[in-house]
C-alpha positions in Angstrom: -7.8 33.0 12.6 -6.5 31.4 15.8 -3.4 29.2 15.9 -2.9 26.2 18.3 0.2 24.2 19.3 0.3 20.8 17.7 0.4 18.4 20.7 3.4 19.1 22.9 5.5 20.2 19.9 6.5 23.8 19.2 4.6 23.9 15.9 1.7 26.2 15.6 -1.1 25.3 13.1 -4.2 27.2 12.1 -7.4 26.1 13.8 -8.9 25.6 10.4 -6.8 23.9 7.7 -7.6 23.5 4.0 -7.4 20.0 2.5 -7.7 19.0 -1.1 -8.9 15.4 -1.1 -11.3 14.7 -4.0 -11.3 18.5 -5.0 -8.0 19.6 -6.6 -7.2 17.6 -9.7 -10.6 16.0 -9.7 -13.9 17.8 -8.8 -12.7 21.4 -9.4 -10.7 23.0 -12.2 -7.3 24.6 -11.5 -8.7 28.2 -11.4 -11.2 27.3 -8.8 -8.5 25.5 -6.8 -6.4 28.7 -6.9 -9.4 30.8 -5.8 -10.0 28.5 -2.8 -6.4 28.6 -1.8 -6.3 32.3 -2.1 -9.5 32.6 0.1 -7.8 30.4 2.7 -4.7 32.4 2.8 -6.6 35.7 3.0 -8.6 34.2 5.9 -5.5 33.4 7.8 -5.4 29.7 7.1 -1.7 28.6 7.2 -2.1 24.8 7.3 -2.6 22.9 4.0 -3.2 19.2 3.8 -2.9 16.8 0.9 -1.6 13.3 0.1 0.5 11.7 -2.7 -2.4 9.4 -3.7 -5.1 12.1 -3.9 -6.4 12.4 -7.5 -3.7 10.0 -8.6 -1.0 12.5 -7.4 -2.6 15.4 -9.2 -3.7 17.0 -6.0 -0.2 17.6 -4.8 0.8 19.2 -8.1 -2.2 21.5 -8.1 -1.6 22.6 -4.5 2.1 23.2 -5.2 1.2 25.4 -8.1 -1.4 27.3 -6.0 1.1 28.0 -3.3 3.9 29.0 -5.6 5.3 32.4 -4.6 3.9 32.3 -1.0 6.6 32.8 1.7 7.3 29.1 2.6 7.9 29.9 6.3 4.4 31.3 6.6 2.6 28.0 5.9 2.5 24.4 7.2 2.5 22.0 4.3 1.4 18.5 5.1 1.2 15.3 2.9 1.0 11.6 3.3 2.4 8.3 2.1 1.0 4.7 2.0 -1.7 4.3 -0.6 -0.8 3.3 -4.2 0.8 6.0 -6.4 1.5 3.7 -9.4 1.1 0.1 -10.7 4.5 -1.2 -9.5 4.7 -3.7 -6.7 6.6 -1.2 -4.5 4.4 1.8 -5.3 2.5 1.5 -2.0 2.9 0.8 1.7 5.4 2.0 4.3 8.6 0.2 3.2 11.8 2.3 3.2 11.9 2.2 -0.6 8.3 3.5 -1.0 8.7 6.2 1.7 11.9 7.6 0.3 10.7 7.5 -3.3 7.3 9.0 -2.4 8.8 11.7 -0.3 11.0 12.9 -3.1 8.1 12.7 -5.6 5.9 14.8 -3.2 8.6 17.4 -2.8 8.8 17.8 -6.6 5.1 18.0 -7.1 4.6 20.4 -4.2 7.6 22.5 -5.4 9.1 22.7 -2.0 12.4 21.7 -0.2 10.7 20.2 2.8 7.4 18.9 4.2 6.2 20.2 7.6 4.2 17.1 8.6 4.7 13.8 6.8 2.0 11.3 7.6 1.8 7.5 7.4 -1.6 7.5 5.7 -2.5 4.1 7.2 -0.8 1.4 9.3 1.1 -1.1 7.2 0.8 -4.6 8.7 3.3 -6.0 6.1 6.3 -3.9 7.1 8.0 -3.7 10.4 7.4 -0.5 12.4 11.1 -0.1 12.8 11.8 0.0 9.1 9.1 2.6 8.7 10.3 4.8 11.5 14.0 4.5 10.5 13.0 5.8 7.1 11.1 8.7 8.6 14.0 9.4 10.9 16.4 9.6 8.0 14.1 12.1 6.2 13.9 14.2 9.3 17.7 14.3 9.6 18.1 15.1 6.0 15.8 18.2 6.5 13.2 17.0 4.0 10.6 16.4 6.7 10.2 18.4 9.9 7.6 16.4 11.9 6.0 13.0 11.6 2.3 12.1 11.9 -0.1 9.2 11.3 -3.6 8.9 10.0 -6.2 6.5 11.2 -3.9 4.5 13.5 -5.3 2.7 16.5 -4.3 3.7 20.1 -2.0 0.6 20.3 -0.3 1.4 17.0 0.2 5.0 18.1 1.7 3.9 21.4 4.1 1.5 19.6 5.1 4.1 17.1 5.7 6.7 19.9 8.1 4.3 21.7 10.1 3.9 18.5 10.0 7.6 17.8 11.5 8.4 21.2 14.2 5.9 20.7 15.1 7.3 17.3 14.5 10.9 18.5 11.9 11.6 15.7 9.3 14.3 16.4 6.1 12.2 16.1 3.5 14.9 16.9 0.4 14.5 14.8 -2.6 12.2 14.4 -5.1 12.7 11.6 -8.3 10.8 12.3 -11.8 11.3 11.1 -13.8 13.2 13.7 -17.2 14.9 13.8 -20.4 15.2 15.8 -21.4 11.9 14.1 -18.1 10.0 14.1 -16.6 10.0 17.6 -14.7 6.7 17.6 -11.4 8.3 18.6 -12.7 9.7 21.9 -12.4 6.5 24.0 -8.9 5.3 23.1 -7.0 7.3 20.4 -7.3 10.7 22.0 -6.2 9.5 25.5 -3.2 7.6 23.9 -2.2 10.7 22.0 -2.6 12.9 25.0 -0.2 10.7 26.9 2.3 10.8 24.0 2.1 14.5 23.4 0.4 14.1 20.0 -2.1 16.6 18.6 -5.1 15.9 16.4 -5.6 17.4 13.0 -8.9 15.9 12.1 -10.7 15.3 8.8 -14.4 15.2 7.7 -15.8 17.5 10.4 -19.0 17.8 8.3 -19.3 14.0 7.9 -18.8 14.3 4.2 -21.3 17.1 4.0 -24.1 15.4 5.9 -23.8 17.9 8.7 -24.1 20.9 6.3 -27.9 20.6 6.5 -28.3 20.3 2.8 -29.8 16.8 3.0 -33.4 16.5 4.3 -35.3 13.3 5.2 -37.7 12.1 2.6 -36.4 14.5 -0.1 -34.1 13.8 -3.1 -30.4 14.3 -2.9 -29.7 17.9 -4.1 -28.0 18.1 -7.5 -24.4 19.2 -7.3 -24.0 18.0 -3.7 -21.2 15.7 -2.7 -23.6 12.9 -2.3 -24.8 13.3 -5.9 -21.3 13.8 -7.4 -19.4 11.2 -5.4 -22.2 8.7 -4.9 -20.6 6.1 -7.2 -17.4 6.0 -5.0 -17.2 2.9 -2.8 -15.2 5.0 -0.3 -17.9 7.7 -0.2 -20.6 5.1 0.3 -18.7 3.7 3.3 -18.2 7.1 4.8 -21.4 9.0 4.1 -23.8 6.3 3.0 -24.4 5.2 6.6 -25.7 8.7 7.5 -28.1 9.1 4.5 -31.1 7.7 6.3 -34.2 9.2 7.8 -33.2 8.8 11.5 -29.9 10.6 11.1 -31.3 13.3 8.9 -34.1 14.0 11.2 -31.7 14.4 14.1 -29.5 16.8 12.1 -32.6 18.9 11.4 -32.9 19.4 15.1 -29.5 21.0 15.2 -30.8 23.9 13.0 -32.3 25.9 15.9 -29.2 25.3 18.0 -27.0 26.7 15.3 -29.4 29.7 14.9 -29.2 30.3 18.7 -25.4 30.5 18.3 -25.7 32.8 15.2 -23.9 30.1 13.2 -24.8 28.1 10.1 -25.0 24.3 10.6 -21.7 23.8 8.9 -20.0 26.4 11.2 -21.6 24.7 14.3 -20.2 21.3 13.2 -16.7 22.7 12.8 -16.9 24.7 16.0 -18.1 21.6 17.9 -14.9 19.7 16.9 -12.7 22.6 17.9 -14.2 22.6 21.4 -12.1 19.4 22.1 -8.9 20.7 23.6 -6.9 17.8 22.1 -7.9 19.0 18.6 -5.2 21.3 17.1 -6.8 21.9 13.7 -9.8 20.9 11.6 -9.4 20.1 7.9 -12.1 21.5 5.7 -12.6 20.8 1.9 -13.9 23.3 -0.5 -15.2 23.3 -4.1 -15.6 27.0 -4.2 -14.1 29.9 -2.2 -17.4 30.8 -0.5 -17.3 27.5 1.4 -13.8 28.4 2.8 -15.1 31.8 3.9 -18.1 30.3 5.6 -16.4 27.5 7.5 -13.4 29.6 8.6 -15.8 31.6 10.7 -15.9 28.6 13.1 -12.4 29.5 14.3 -12.4 31.1 17.7 -16.0 30.2 18.4 -16.7 29.2 22.0 -19.7 26.9 22.6 -20.9 26.9 26.2 -21.6 23.7 28.1 -25.3 23.9 27.7 -25.0 24.1 23.8 -22.6 21.1 23.8 -25.0 19.1 26.0 -28.0 19.9 23.6 -26.0 18.8 20.6 -24.9 15.6 22.2 -28.4 14.8 23.3 -29.8 15.3 19.8 -27.2 13.0 18.3 -26.6 10.4 21.0 -28.6 7.7 19.3 -27.2 8.2 15.8 -23.5 9.0 16.4 -20.9 6.3 16.2 -18.7 5.8 19.3 -17.3 2.3 18.7 -13.5 2.5 19.1 -13.0 -0.7 17.1 -14.0 1.2 14.0 -10.8 3.3 14.0 -8.8 2.9 10.8 
C-alpha cells in the first residue's frame, strides 16, 4: 500500500480506502463485514469511510465494532453529516444543532473519541455557511474532529467554504466526489478549485457502481447477485448506475478488456488505477461485499499507467463518459 498527502495538509491517507455504504448493516452480515475490514487492514488500508445515514446509522455501528481493538492512531476514520438520521424535524441538514448531535452520536457508534475527517455530506441551502463552519470549528477545537471535508459540493461552494475556513482557522482539507472513467464531471471546475485551496480528493464509486467491473455484458441478462440485481429497486442506484446499463456503454467497456490484460490487471483494477493517476486524487474508496474484492482492488495501489494506456482508455470512453460540470452534486 502507498500513502498520499491529503491536499496540502499533513495527513497521510492510504491510496485505497474501504467504504461501507450499502454493505455494512445492509447487504452483508456482520461476520462478512469483519472479514472485509480485516482483509483491508492486512493489505495496508488505513483509511475507512462511512456516514451517519448509511444503513440508517447501522453502518457506523458495524464499522466501530469491526475496528475495536485496532490501534486508533494507525487508522484514519471518516464519517459524514447531512442526510436524515431520524424522523425529527432537526434530524437532518447542516444546522449547528444537527451537526453537534450527529457528531456525538457518530462518536458513540464508532466507539472512538475523535473523527479524523468529518464531511458535510451535501451542501445545505437552508442554513448559512457561517453557522455550519462555526459548528465544525467548535468540534475541531474540542478535539472531536481533526479535519473537515465536503462531499459533492460545487466549485463555488468549495471556494466559499474555504474562505470561511481560513477565517475560522479550520483545517478544511478534503473533497469526496464521485469520480471514475465514466463520471468525470469534477475535472473542469471542482478539481481546479480544490487545487487552489489545498484540498485533496478522496473519491467514491471508481467502478461506477460496478459497471466498470466487466461483469455486465451487452445483450445479456444482469448477473444474479451483482449490485445491479440486488440494488436495482433503489432510486439512488437507478440514478447512478442505470444510465450506464445500455448497449453503447457496455460495448465500450468490453473494449477496455484487452487494455487491462496488456497491463496485467483486471478491469476493476484498471478502473481504480486510472483514478489514482490523477495527481489531485489522494485516495479511492472501494466497497466490498466479500474480502476477495478487497484483495483484488487493493492491487491497483502503486500501479503506474503510461500515457499511451491513458490515451487508449480515454479514446474508448470519450463518447460515453460524462463530463458536464453542472452535474456535480
